[in-house]
C-alpha positions, 0 to 999 in steps of 0.5 A, spaced: 212 088 732 207 084 728 200 088 726 194 086 730 190 080 726 184 085 724 189 090 721 193 085 717 187 081 714 185 088 712 191 089 708 191 082 705 184 084 703 186 091 700 191 087 696 186 084 691 185 090 688 189 091 681 195 094 682 195 095 689 201 091 693 203 090 700 206 097 701 200 101 698 195 097 702 198 098 708 198 106 707 190 105 705 189 101 711 192 106 716 189 112 712 182 109 713 183 107 720 187 113 723 185 119 719 178 117 716 174 112 720 167 115 717 169 114 710 172 107 712 165 106 715 162 109 708 166 105 704 164 098 708 157 100 707 157 102 700 161 095 698 156 091 702 150 095 698 153 094 692 154 086 693 147 086 695 144 089 689 149 088 683 148 082 680 149 079 672 144 081 667 141 074 665 142 076 658 149 079 657 152 078 663 154 085 665 153 088 672 146 091 673 141 092 679 135 089 675 134 082 672 135 084 665 140 090 664 138 097 661 141 096 654 138 089 654 131 091 655 131 097 650 127 095 644 131 101 640 137 097 640 139 093 634 138 086 636 142 084 629 149 085 632 152 083 638 159 086 641 163 081 645 167 085 650 172 082 656 169 086 662 163 091 664 168 097 664 170 095 656 162 095 655 161 102 658 167 105 655 164 103 648 158 105 650 160 112 652 163 113 645 155 113 642 157 110 636 154 103 637 147 101 638 147 094 638 147 089 644 153 086 648 155 080 651 161 080 657 165 074 658 168 076 664 175 075 662 180 073 657 183 066 655 190 065 658 192 058 658 198 060 662 194 062 668 189 057 667 184 061 664 180 056 660 173 057 656 169 054 662 172 059 666 169 065 662 162 066 660 163 063 653 158 057 654 153 062 656 154 066 649 153 060 645 147 058 648 144 065 647 146 065 640 143 058 639 136 061 642 137 068 640 141 068 633 144 075 630 147 077 624 153 079 626 158 078 632 163 083 633 169 081 638 172 087 641 177 083 646 184 087 647 189 087 642 194 083 647 196 075 646 190 073 651 185 078 647 187 075 640 187 068 643 180 069 645 178 072 639 180 066 635 177 061 639 170 065 639 171 065 631 172 057 631 167 056 637 161 060 633 163 058 626 158 052 626 152 057 628 153 060 621 154 067 624 158 072 621 164 074 626 168 080 625 174 083 629 173 091 632 179 094 629 185 095 633 190 101 633 192 107 636 190 114 633 196 118 630 192 121 624 190 115 621 187 108 623 191 102 624 188 095 623 191 088 625 188 084 620 184 078 622 184 073 616 179 069 619 173 074 617 176 075 610 177 082 610 179 086 603 186 086 605 187 079 604 187 079 597 193 083 597 196 079 602 195 073 598 198 076 592 204 078 596 205 070 598 205 072 605 203 066 610 199 069 615 199 063 620 207 065 620 207 072 621 202 078 623 200 083 618 199 090 620 195 095 615 196 103 616 192 107 611 195 104 604 201 101 607 201 093 609 207 091 614 208 083 615 212 079 620 217 083 624 216 089 620 209 089 622 211 089 630 216 094 629 212 099 625 206 098 631 211 099 636 213 106 633 206 108 632 203 106 639 203 110 645 208 111 650 204 111 656 203 105 660 209 100 662 207 095 657 207 100 651 214 103 653 216 095 654 214 094 647 217 100 644 224 099 647 224 092 644 221 093 637 223 100 635 229 097 633 228 093 626 234 088 629 231 087 635 224 086 632 227 080 627 230 077 633 224 077 638 219 076 633 220 068 631 220 067 639 213 071 639 210 067 633 212 060 636 209 062 643 203 064 639 203 057 635 204 053 641 198 057 645 193 056 639 195 049 638 194 048 646 187 051 644 186 046 638 185 052 633 186 050 626 191 054 621 188 059 617 192 057 611 191 062 606 196 060 601 192 053 601 198 049 602 196 042 602 197 038 609 197 044 613 191 045 617 193 044 624 198 048 628 
């Protein structure tokens, strides 16, 4: 027997929440309608109230009750640094650490050509406009250490280069008694001198810095899998795939080819750290 139309519509709407499938949505809907109608009413009112009162900050695009959010209107914040994050939740997570006192800008997503997410779908044009009118000394890109996050970071470095602003990448890593860092060669970090000395082409392989150790290519992704957390489906899959050096050597060229294709589609130039003639584009 089919569900009543209003109930079916509620289930469909609940499924838009992250990680909620049809069965989970059904349980939520029945819980609210069958056992907890007062809470369902309060939930509906809370959602309508938030939709009415919460909007995007005119300066940084985060969620706020005011035209300009509390951080942007705080004269005590460092106006020379701008941290770029993918979502308001990322901003609030960084803010909770209490270690950053600059300002923020929220992109509301990350680039993903496979999913049809282009720069125009994000707040990148608004970011460029802001920096044109309100220059800063440093832009800190704090997107996630995923294919989409790295693609977004590379695109931002290219898009902001004409503005003459220094673009840096927030160190990515998993705490295991030390700091891990995936090298972003476009910011010319200190490790690049050693990478060039070893003759490593960073366009053809990722580099991982773990303390005093440097790992390149498949060795880097193998080391990263062993050092990372086992929590979450992605981390468990990453560990299963790359904990074996043999599997890492087999799959890494495929990942590298996908990355090269993605950067080519986005029009990102090669780093060409070894200065090889005629290799400026992917």
